[in-house]
C-alpha positions as CSV (number, residue, x, y, z in Angstrom):
1,X,-67.3,109.0,56.8
2,X,-65.2,112.2,56.8
3,X,-61.4,112.0,57.0
4,X,-59.5,112.8,60.3
5,X,-57.2,115.5,59.2
6,X,-54.8,114.7,62.1
7,X,-53.8,111.4,60.8
8,X,-53.8,109.6,57.4
9,X,-56.1,106.9,56.3
10,X,-54.2,103.8,55.8
11,X,-55.4,101.1,53.4
12,X,-54.2,97.6,53.1
13,X,-51.6,96.2,50.5
14,X,-51.8,94.2,47.4
15,X,-54.2,91.3,47.7
16,X,-53.4,89.8,44.3
17,X,-49.5,89.7,44.6
18,X,-49.7,88.5,48.3
19,X,-52.2,85.9,47.6
20,X,-50.0,84.4,44.8
21,X,-46.9,84.5,47.0
22,X,-48.8,82.4,49.6
23,X,-50.5,80.0,47.2
24,X,-48.8,79.9,43.9
25,X,-52.3,79.9,42.3
26,X,-52.1,81.5,38.9
27,X,-55.8,81.7,38.6
28,X,-57.6,85.2,39.2
29,X,-57.4,85.6,42.9
30,X,-61.0,87.0,42.9
31,X,-62.2,83.4,42.3
32,X,-60.7,82.6,45.7
33,X,-63.8,84.3,47.2
34,X,-65.7,81.2,46.2
35,X,-63.0,78.5,46.1
36,X,-60.9,79.4,49.1
37,X,-62.8,81.8,51.4
38,X,-60.8,81.0,54.4
39,X,-57.6,82.1,52.6
40,X,-59.1,85.4,51.7
41,X,-60.5,86.0,55.0
42,X,-57.1,85.4,56.5
43,X,-55.3,87.7,54.2
44,X,-57.8,90.6,55.1
45,X,-57.1,89.9,58.8
46,X,-53.4,90.1,58.3
47,X,-53.6,93.5,56.7
48,X,-55.9,94.8,59.3
49,X,-53.8,93.4,62.2
50,X,-50.8,95.2,60.6
51,X,-52.6,98.5,61.1
52,X,-54.7,99.1,58.1
53,X,-57.8,101.2,58.9
54,X,-59.5,100.5,55.5
55,X,-59.7,97.3,53.6
56,X,-60.5,96.8,49.9
57,X,-62.9,93.9,48.9
58,X,-61.0,91.1,46.8
59,X,-62.8,92.3,43.6
60,X,-60.2,94.2,41.7
61,X,-60.6,92.2,38.4
62,X,-64.2,91.2,39.1
63,X,-65.8,92.5,35.9
64,X,-67.5,91.2,32.8
65,X,-64.2,91.1,30.8
66,X,-62.3,88.9,33.3
67,X,-65.4,86.9,34.5
68,X,-67.8,86.8,31.6
69,X,-70.3,84.5,33.3
70,X,-72.9,86.9,34.9
71,X,-73.8,84.6,37.5
72,X,-70.3,83.7,38.6
73,X,-69.4,87.4,38.5
74,X,-72.3,88.3,40.9
75,X,-71.3,85.5,43.2
76,X,-67.6,86.5,43.3
77,X,-68.6,90.1,44.1
78,X,-71.2,89.1,46.8
79,X,-68.6,86.7,48.5
80,X,-65.8,89.3,48.2
81,X,-68.0,91.9,50.0
82,X,-69.2,89.4,52.7
83,X,-65.5,88.4,53.5
84,X,-64.2,92.0,53.7
85,X,-67.2,93.0,55.8
86,X,-66.7,90.0,58.2
87,X,-63.0,90.8,58.7
88,X,-63.5,94.6,59.1
89,X,-66.2,94.1,61.8
90,X,-63.5,92.7,64.0
91,X,-61.5,95.9,64.1
92,X,-63.9,98.6,63.1
93,X,-62.2,99.3,59.9
94,X,-63.9,100.7,56.8
95,X,-64.7,98.6,53.8
96,X,-64.3,100.0,50.3
97,X,-65.9,98.1,47.3
98,X,-62.9,97.8,45.0
99,X,-63.4,98.3,41.3
100,X,-60.3,97.9,39.3
101,X,-59.2,99.5,36.0
102,X,-60.7,98.1,32.7
103,X,-59.4,99.1,29.4
104,X,-62.1,97.2,27.2
105,X,-64.3,99.2,25.0
106,X,-67.2,98.2,27.2
107,X,-65.6,99.7,30.3
108,X,-68.3,102.3,31.0
109,X,-71.0,99.7,31.0
110,X,-68.8,97.3,32.9
111,X,-68.0,99.8,35.8
112,X,-71.8,100.6,35.9
113,X,-72.9,96.9,36.3
114,X,-70.2,96.2,39.1
115,X,-71.2,99.3,40.9
116,X,-74.8,98.3,40.7
117,X,-74.0,94.9,42.2
118,X,-72.2,96.5,45.2
119,X,-74.9,98.9,45.8
120,X,-77.4,96.0,46.0
121,X,-75.1,94.4,48.6
122,X,-75.1,97.7,50.8
123,X,-71.8,99.1,49.8
124,X,-71.5,102.8,50.9
125,X,-67.8,103.4,50.1
126,X,-66.2,102.9,46.8
127,X,-62.6,102.8,45.3
128,X,-62.3,102.9,41.6
129,X,-58.4,102.2,41.2
130,X,-55.7,101.8,38.5
131,X,-57.7,103.9,36.1
132,X,-56.2,104.9,32.8
133,X,-58.8,107.7,32.1
134,X,-61.6,109.4,34.0
135,X,-64.6,109.8,31.7
136,X,-65.3,106.0,31.6
137,X,-66.3,105.8,35.3
138,X,-68.6,108.8,35.2
139,X,-71.9,106.8,34.6
140,X,-71.0,104.5,37.6
141,X,-70.2,107.5,39.8
142,X,-73.4,109.2,38.8
143,X,-75.4,105.9,39.8
144,X,-73.7,105.7,43.1
145,X,-74.5,109.5,44.0
146,X,-78.1,109.0,42.8
147,X,-78.6,105.9,45.0
148,X,-76.6,107.0,48.0
149,X,-76.0,110.7,48.0
150,X,-73.7,110.3,51.1
151,X,-71.4,107.7,49.7
152,X,-67.7,107.9,49.9
153,X,-66.3,107.7,46.3
154,X,-62.6,107.6,45.6
155,X,-60.9,107.4,42.3
156,X,-57.3,106.5,41.7
157,X,-55.3,106.6,38.5
158,X,-52.3,104.5,37.4
159,X,-49.5,106.6,35.9
160,X,-46.0,105.6,35.2
161,X,-42.8,107.3,36.4
162,X,-43.1,110.0,33.8
163,X,-46.7,110.7,35.0
164,X,-48.7,109.4,32.0
165,X,-51.4,106.6,32.2
166,X,-51.5,103.9,29.6
167,X,-54.3,105.8,27.8
168,X,-51.8,108.7,27.4
169,X,-53.3,111.1,30.0
170,X,-51.1,113.1,32.1
171,X,-51.4,112.8,35.9
172,X,-52.2,116.4,36.5
173,X,-54.9,116.5,33.9
174,X,-56.4,113.3,35.3
175,X,-56.3,114.7,38.9
176,X,-57.9,118.1,37.9
177,X,-60.7,116.2,36.1
178,X,-61.4,114.2,39.2
179,X,-61.2,117.1,41.5
180,X,-63.4,119.3,39.4
181,X,-66.1,116.5,39.4
182,X,-68.7,116.9,42.3
183,X,-69.2,113.1,42.2
184,X,-65.7,112.4,43.6
185,X,-64.6,112.8,47.2
186,X,-60.7,112.0,46.9
187,X,-58.5,111.3,44.1
188,X,-54.9,110.3,43.4
189,X,-52.8,107.5,42.2
190,X,-51.9,103.8,42.7
191,X,-49.9,101.1,41.0
192,X,-47.6,101.5,37.9
193,X,-44.8,103.2,39.7
194,X,-42.8,102.8,42.9
195,X,-42.9,105.0,46.0
196,X,-40.0,107.2,45.1
197,X,-41.4,108.2,41.7
198,X,-44.7,108.6,43.0
199,X,-43.4,111.0,45.7
200,X,-41.8,113.0,43.0
201,X,-45.0,113.3,41.0
202,X,-46.9,114.5,44.1
203,X,-44.3,117.2,44.9
204,X,-44.6,118.7,41.4
205,X,-48.4,118.6,41.7
206,X,-48.6,120.9,44.8
207,X,-51.5,121.2,47.2
208,X,-54.8,119.8,46.0
209,X,-58.6,120.8,46.6
210,X,-59.6,117.3,47.6
211,X,-57.9,114.6,49.7
212,X,-55.0,113.0,47.9
213,X,-54.5,109.3,47.5
214,X,-51.2,107.6,47.1
215,X,-50.9,103.8,46.9
216,X,-47.6,102.9,45.1
217,X,-46.2,99.6,44.3
218,X,-43.5,98.4,46.7
219,X,-41.0,98.9,43.9
220,X,-40.2,97.4,40.6
221,X,-40.5,93.6,39.9
222,X,-37.7,91.3,38.9
223,X,-38.0,88.2,36.7
224,X,-36.5,85.1,38.3
225,X,-36.8,81.8,36.5
226,X,-39.9,83.1,34.6
227,X,-41.7,84.4,37.7
228,X,-42.2,88.1,38.3
229,X,-41.3,88.8,41.9
230,X,-41.1,91.8,44.2
231,X,-38.1,92.3,46.5
232,X,-38.8,92.4,50.2
233,X,-38.2,96.1,51.0
234,X,-40.8,96.8,53.6
235,X,-38.6,99.2,55.6
236,X,-37.8,101.3,52.7
237,X,-41.4,101.3,51.5
238,X,-42.7,102.4,55.0
239,X,-40.2,105.4,54.9
240,X,-41.4,106.4,51.5
241,X,-44.9,106.1,52.3
242,X,-44.3,108.5,55.3
243,X,-42.6,110.9,52.7
244,X,-45.8,110.7,50.6
245,X,-47.8,111.7,53.5
246,X,-45.5,114.6,54.1
247,X,-45.8,115.5,50.5
248,X,-49.5,115.9,50.8
249,X,-51.2,112.6,50.6
250,X,-53.9,111.8,53.2
251,X,-55.0,108.5,52.0
252,X,-52.3,105.9,51.6
253,X,-51.7,102.2,51.0
254,X,-49.9,99.8,48.9
255,X,-50.3,98.3,45.5
256,X,-48.3,95.4,43.8
257,X,-45.7,93.8,46.0
258,X,-47.0,95.2,49.4
259,X,-47.4,92.7,52.0
260,X,-48.9,93.0,55.5
261,X,-45.3,93.6,56.7
262,X,-45.0,96.6,54.3
263,X,-48.3,97.9,55.9
264,X,-47.2,97.2,59.5
265,X,-43.9,99.1,59.0
266,X,-45.9,101.8,57.2
267,X,-48.3,102.3,60.0
268,X,-45.3,102.8,62.4
269,X,-43.7,105.3,60.1
270,X,-46.9,107.3,59.5
271,X,-47.5,107.5,63.3
272,X,-44.0,109.2,63.7
273,X,-44.4,111.5,60.5
274,X,-45.6,115.0,60.5
275,X,-46.8,117.1,57.6
276,X,-45.1,120.6,57.4
277,X,-47.6,123.4,56.8
278,X,-48.1,124.6,53.2
279,X,-46.7,121.4,51.8
280,X,-45.9,121.7,48.1
281,X,-46.6,124.5,45.7
282,X,-49.3,125.0,43.1
283,X,-48.4,123.5,39.8
284,X,-49.0,125.2,36.4
285,X,-52.3,124.4,34.8
286,X,-52.4,122.3,31.6
287,X,-54.2,123.6,28.6
288,X,-57.2,121.4,27.8
289,X,-57.4,119.3,24.8
290,X,-59.6,121.8,23.0
291,X,-56.8,124.4,23.2
292,X,-55.5,125.7,19.8
293,X,-52.6,123.7,18.5
294,X,-50.0,125.1,16.4
295,X,-51.1,125.1,12.7
296,X,-54.7,124.4,13.7
297,X,-56.2,127.4,11.9
298,X,-57.1,127.2,8.2
299,X,-54.7,129.2,5.9
300,X,-56.1,132.2,4.1
301,X,-53.8,131.7,1.2
302,X,-55.1,129.9,-2.0
303,X,-52.0,127.7,-2.3
304,X,-52.5,124.2,-1.1
305,X,-50.2,122.3,1.2
306,X,-49.1,119.1,-0.5
307,X,-47.9,116.0,1.4
308,X,-46.8,113.0,-0.5
309,X,-46.7,109.7,1.2
310,X,-43.6,107.3,0.7
311,X,-42.9,104.0,2.2
312,X,-39.7,103.2,4.0
313,X,-37.6,100.4,2.5
314,X,-37.8,96.8,3.5
315,X,-34.0,96.7,3.8
316,X,-31.4,99.2,4.7
317,X,-31.0,100.6,1.2
318,X,-32.7,104.1,1.5
319,X,-31.4,105.5,-1.8
320,X,-34.7,105.6,-3.4
321,X,-36.6,107.2,-0.8
322,X,-34.0,109.9,-0.4
323,X,-33.8,110.7,-4.2
324,X,-37.6,110.6,-4.4
325,X,-37.9,113.0,-1.5
326,X,-35.4,115.5,-3.0
327,X,-37.2,115.2,-6.5
328,X,-40.6,115.8,-5.0
329,X,-39.2,118.8,-3.0
330,X,-38.1,120.3,-6.4
331,X,-41.5,119.6,-7.7
332,X,-43.3,121.8,-5.2
333,X,-44.1,119.3,-2.5
334,X,-44.2,120.6,1.0
335,X,-44.1,117.5,3.1
336,X,-43.0,113.9,2.9
337,X,-45.2,111.5,5.0
338,X,-43.6,108.3,6.1
339,X,-45.7,105.2,6.7
340,X,-45.3,103.0,9.7
341,X,-44.9,99.3,8.3
342,X,-48.2,99.4,6.4
343,X,-50.2,96.1,6.1
344,X,-48.0,94.9,9.0
345,X,-45.1,94.2,6.7
346,X,-42.0,95.3,8.5
347,X,-40.1,98.3,7.0
348,X,-37.5,100.7,8.3
349,X,-38.7,102.6,11.3
350,X,-40.9,105.7,10.2
351,X,-39.3,108.1,12.7
352,X,-35.7,107.3,11.9
353,X,-36.5,107.4,8.1
354,X,-38.3,110.6,8.4
355,X,-35.3,112.1,10.2
356,X,-32.9,110.9,7.5
357,X,-35.2,112.5,4.9
358,X,-35.3,115.8,6.6
359,X,-31.6,116.0,7.1
360,X,-30.5,114.7,3.6
361,X,-33.3,115.7,1.3
362,X,-34.1,119.1,2.9
363,X,-37.8,118.7,3.1
364,X,-40.1,118.7,6.2
365,X,-41.6,115.4,7.1
366,X,-44.9,113.9,8.6
367,X,-43.9,110.5,10.0
368,X,-46.9,108.1,10.8
369,X,-46.9,106.7,14.3
370,X,-49.1,103.6,14.6
371,X,-50.3,102.1,17.9
372,X,-49.4,98.6,16.9
373,X,-46.5,96.9,18.5
374,X,-45.6,99.8,20.7
375,X,-46.3,100.5,24.4
376,X,-46.2,103.9,25.8
377,X,-42.5,103.5,26.7
378,X,-41.6,102.9,23.2
379,X,-43.8,105.6,21.8
380,X,-42.4,108.1,24.2
381,X,-38.9,107.1,23.4
382,X,-39.6,107.5,19.7
383,X,-41.2,111.0,20.1
384,X,-38.2,112.2,22.2
385,X,-35.9,111.0,19.5
386,X,-38.0,112.7,16.8
387,X,-37.8,116.0,18.8
388,X,-34.0,115.7,18.7
389,X,-34.2,115.6,14.9
390,X,-36.4,118.6,14.6
391,X,-39.4,116.6,13.5
392,X,-42.5,118.7,14.5
393,X,-45.4,117.0,12.8
394,X,-46.7,113.5,13.4
395,X,-49.7,111.5,11.8
396,X,-51.3,109.3,14.4
397,X,-52.9,106.0,13.1
398,X,-54.1,102.8,14.7
399,X,-51.9,100.4,12.4
400,X,-52.9,97.3,10.7
401,X,-53.3,94.2,12.7
402,X,-50.9,91.3,12.2
403,X,-51.7,89.2,9.1
404,X,-50.9,85.8,10.7
405,X,-54.1,84.7,12.3
406,X,-52.3,82.3,14.6
407,X,-50.1,85.1,16.0
408,X,-52.8,88.0,16.0
409,X,-53.4,87.9,19.8
410,X,-49.9,87.5,20.7
411,X,-48.0,89.8,18.3
412,X,-50.5,92.8,18.2
413,X,-49.6,95.0,21.0
414,X,-52.0,97.9,20.6
415,X,-51.2,99.3,24.2
416,X,-52.9,102.6,23.1
417,X,-55.8,103.4,20.7
418,X,-55.3,106.2,18.2
419,X,-57.4,108.3,20.6
420,X,-55.2,107.6,23.5
421,X,-52.0,108.3,21.5
422,X,-53.3,111.8,20.4
423,X,-54.1,112.5,24.0
424,X,-50.7,111.3,25.1
425,X,-48.8,113.4,22.6
426,X,-51.0,116.5,23.4
427,X,-50.3,116.0,27.1
428,X,-46.6,115.7,26.4
429,X,-46.8,119.0,24.4
430,X,-47.9,120.6,27.5
431,X,-45.1,119.2,29.6
432,X,-42.1,117.8,27.8
433,X,-42.4,119.7,24.4
434,X,-43.9,122.9,25.7
435,X,-41.2,125.0,23.8
436,X,-41.7,123.1,20.6
437,X,-45.0,121.2,20.5
438,X,-45.8,118.5,17.9
439,X,-48.6,119.3,15.4
440,X,-50.8,116.1,15.6
441,X,-52.6,114.7,12.7
442,X,-55.3,112.1,12.7
443,X,-56.9,109.9,10.1
444,X,-60.5,110.4,8.6
445,X,-62.1,107.5,6.8
446,X,-64.3,109.1,4.1
447,X,-65.2,105.6,2.8
448,X,-66.7,104.6,6.1
449,X,-70.2,102.9,5.7
450,X,-71.5,104.7,8.7
451,X,-69.9,108.1,8.0
452,X,-71.8,110.0,10.8
453,X,-70.0,107.7,13.3
454,X,-66.8,108.3,11.7
455,X,-67.4,112.0,12.0
456,X,-68.0,111.7,15.7
457,X,-64.7,109.8,16.0
458,X,-63.1,112.6,14.1
459,X,-64.4,115.2,16.5
460,X,-63.2,113.1,19.5
461,X,-59.8,113.2,17.9
462,X,-59.9,116.9,17.6
463,X,-61.0,117.4,21.2
464,X,-58.1,115.3,22.4
465,X,-55.5,117.3,20.7
466,X,-55.3,116.7,17.0
467,X,-55.4,119.8,14.7
468,X,-55.5,118.3,11.3
469,X,-57.1,115.2,9.7
470,X,-56.0,113.2,6.6
471,X,-58.5,111.2,4.7
472,X,-58.4,107.8,3.2
473,X,-58.1,107.8,-0.7
474,X,-61.2,109.5,-2.2
475,X,-62.4,107.7,-5.4
476,X,-66.2,107.6,-5.4
477,X,-68.9,110.1,-5.5
478,X,-69.9,109.1,-1.9
479,X,-66.3,109.7,-0.7
480,X,-66.4,113.2,-2.2
481,X,-69.7,114.0,-0.6
482,X,-68.4,112.7,2.7
483,X,-65.4,114.9,2.5
484,X,-67.5,118.0,1.9
485,X,-69.7,117.2,4.8
486,X,-66.5,116.8,7.0
487,X,-65.5,120.2,5.8
488,X,-68.6,121.8,6.9
489,X,-68.6,119.9,10.3
490,X,-64.9,120.0,11.5
491,X,-63.0,123.0,12.6
492,X,-59.4,121.8,11.7
493,X,-57.0,121.7,8.8
494,X,-58.5,119.0,6.4
495,X,-56.3,117.1,3.8
496,X,-57.9,115.3,1.0
497,X,-56.4,111.7,0.4
498,X,-55.6,111.1,-3.3
499,X,-54.3,107.7,-4.4
500,X,-53.6,107.5,-8.3
501,X,-53.4,103.9,-9.0
502,X,-50.5,102.5,-11.0
503,X,-52.5,100.2,-13.3
504,X,-55.2,97.5,-13.6
505,X,-53.5,95.0,-11.4
506,X,-52.7,97.6,-8.7
507,X,-56.4,98.7,-8.7
508,X,-57.5,95.0,-8.3
509,X,-55.0,94.5,-5.4
510,X,-56.3,97.7,-3.7
511,X,-60.0,96.9,-3.7
512,X,-59.6,93.3,-2.9
513,X,-56.9,93.2,-0.4
514,X,-56.6,96.6,1.2
515,X,-59.3,97.6,3.8
516,X,-61.2,100.9,3.2
517,X,-60.4,101.3,-0.6
518,X,-63.1,101.6,-2.9
519,X,-62.5,102.4,-6.6
520,X,-65.4,102.7,-8.9
521,X,-65.7,99.8,-11.5
522,X,-65.6,102.2,-14.5
523,X,-62.2,103.4,-13.4
524,X,-60.8,99.8,-13.0
525,X,-62.2,98.9,-16.5
526,X,-60.5,101.9,-18.1
527,X,-57.2,100.7,-16.9
528,X,-57.7,97.1,-18.2
529,X,-55.1,96.2,-21.0
530,X,-53.4,99.6,-21.0
531,X,-49.6,100.2,-21.3
532,X,-48.0,101.8,-18.2
533,X,-47.9,105.2,-19.9
534,X,-51.6,105.0,-20.9
535,X,-52.5,103.7,-17.4
536,X,-50.7,106.7,-15.9
537,X,-52.4,109.2,-18.0
538,X,-55.8,107.8,-17.1
539,X,-54.9,107.6,-13.3
540,X,-53.6,111.2,-13.3
541,X,-56.6,112.6,-15.1
542,X,-59.1,110.7,-12.8
543,X,-57.3,111.8,-9.5
544,X,-57.0,115.4,-10.8
545,X,-60.7,115.3,-11.4
546,X,-61.2,114.2,-7.8
547,X,-58.9,117.0,-6.5
548,X,-60.8,119.7,-8.4
549,X,-64.1,118.5,-6.9
550,X,-62.8,119.1,-3.3
551,X,-60.2,121.8,-4.1
552,X,-62.0,124.6,-2.4
553,X,-63.0,122.6,0.7
554,X,-59.6,121.1,1.2
555,X,-56.6,122.8,3.1
556,X,-54.2,120.6,1.3
557,X,-53.7,117.2,-0.5
558,X,-52.3,114.0,1.0
559,X,-51.0,112.0,-2.0
560,X,-50.1,108.4,-1.8
561,X,-47.4,107.1,-4.1
562,X,-48.4,103.9,-6.0
563,X,-45.5,101.4,-6.4
564,X,-42.8,104.0,-6.4
565,X,-44.3,105.7,-9.5
566,X,-42.9,109.1,-8.9
567,X,-43.6,110.2,-12.4
568,X,-47.4,109.8,-11.7
569,X,-46.9,112.0,-8.5
570,X,-45.3,114.7,-10.5
571,X,-48.0,114.6,-13.1
572,X,-50.8,114.9,-10.4
573,X,-48.9,117.8,-8.5
574,X,-48.6,119.6,-11.7
575,X,-52.4,119.5,-12.2
576,X,-53.1,120.6,-8.7
577,X,-50.6,123.4,-8.9
578,X,-52.1,124.6,-12.2
579,X,-55.3,125.2,-10.3
580,X,-53.5,127.8,-8.2
581,X,-52.5,130.0,-11.3
């Protein structure tokens, strides 16, 4: 059904938060389609009586992740569709099959399965909302277009006040992807931020090629006696929704915290609002993830870049890492890479440690940024602080999971994946850091059992904005071959990971307790019963041999310091530099 350009299409508000305010039921509200259908029907009717001309089915979280029982999921979707249809017939409102955001790895298949069920029920209008990325819904969009060419398909992304989704994608990039897709009829934003911040985002976007969606939260919640609540601000929300309409949105509604009262007052405000001609100005285009990043080309010089990894201290004594960094700089090292609490053992913050090294040791730094225990707010804050300090390189890693089994699910945040974080920083490079963008590095596991799949992961990282890859330690012949294969297939700066072990006990620890490390048995046995000096010579000789095998294919070396053994680092660096003479 085409939009009437003379008036906005007003959707209903937030079913979930309103249902909870009425019932106090903490179970997924979608189950109420089966357990309390009268309540669901009553809520739909309230929103429609308030002036909504489109209603969403109560199925936002009806997906295989939230409701893993296929039979129950099917019944919840069918009941949600039936109840919304029943309420809408009384007013002639439009009914949209509501498919909410899903951040699971199975998301593409889940969207497809839910869309298929709605199609079986006769749905012809679809809203995919609170999305963090776009590509994951493409299979479902394709299915809908194939089955019902004339279907109305809307997609809506959840972005925070700064314009980024929880997967690290910038709002303009998301919107342009949806607008450029022929499977999509309208696109925009919902949830995550309040109406004032959403209005600011829309004003900066300028006019759009397709109808624009704006469904903000009523505001920001408060925590009162352990309950998350939204303030009653219906009058303010209504005026802000009218401002969103004047800023260019044609499809409006409310997300978390919006009640029938919010929609009723919004309907009145929208009736009185008028949109000035030429609303907004075209925004600048954002370079795609495949655009060349600073430092992305391979150097023509024979001299290899050497980055040495050091661990921040467990306490506040940073004297060793500062003295070691200065000593390594004098020995010809180009970068100090700073780990981010490896093995989930708390160490000093990698960004703050890197900033101190850069200031006081006078050497460039490459701090690791892990996805563990940081949401996008903390990650953004850290990156802003790093930029203050002149840090221009970062290495994005997933991060080791918490080691305590009983707290794994609770303490491991992992708000973003390494792919998401690379994309997030790349998007920030185009916006916040446009004058001094970060060079983004990613990890490559040359010890992966399924290395072709690891290569595909690496290519994805490069497509999202990484321009350099740093490998796991290379010990075996297979790892050498995988590195050479990566060199042939990947167009980026490629750093060979080298870890000279400190001795026999260190080798046993690495192969038995650190994931992804494989050391040939002959090397381990060669270290048995050796003095520290003898072990160091064996380790340096073996590591230098690995370096020589990959030398011509490597843009540089990423050397990991074993147990603070700086002397081993110096010996290996001398061997590598000798190759350059």
